[in-house]
Steps between C-alpha positions, in 0.01 A plus 500: 500500500216718621176503313428834334165648572381718213477862608686443828749776423240737361411638843811719506445612143137583575601709801756685287235565236254627762767722656594643158133561423454680832804716424358583157161581650661732757698673224182551295313628805778751578507618138123545480486677837762747374310560174248774434158453342291788368146536380278789406132580495284762336703502181821574689343755734615300802808280516600274789832324550557219748789268572490123515424520872173678409622825654381815324802691373323785327168632384491764227186697424465740208379834637224534241313197643476649847138614520392610849141421401585141403759372746337158487605449137861583588490261795368225273776558246764479775353171624491354148859602425634368833314171477618438144862576593473255794348238268797540265744454790317188621491356150874557457570326832281200411654467155854525635441247778335258256802526270740449791311187607529361149156344523586307817241497775576344836200509735585681820801675346381681189 
């Protein structure tokens, strides 16, 4: 009779768990990348929409905020709206990946 070593068969199970986690993480990443995230600035005067890949999909500007004498304000509102939409996309990716990992952290892998 062979002596049983505790945890000797867990290597295969661990690899299956890691593979499943990687699959879940890829699924989450694909879903977030396909999602859209919007934000506005100036009380809705400027709205920016990005996808989960941080690509700008659209920028909408209300005509009444276009002031040729104050282009700088409009530029600032566009920057604020875009940056906030990107922050939302990043936050969604982080949250989704954390959930897919289930709290597991393996140095060098995740």
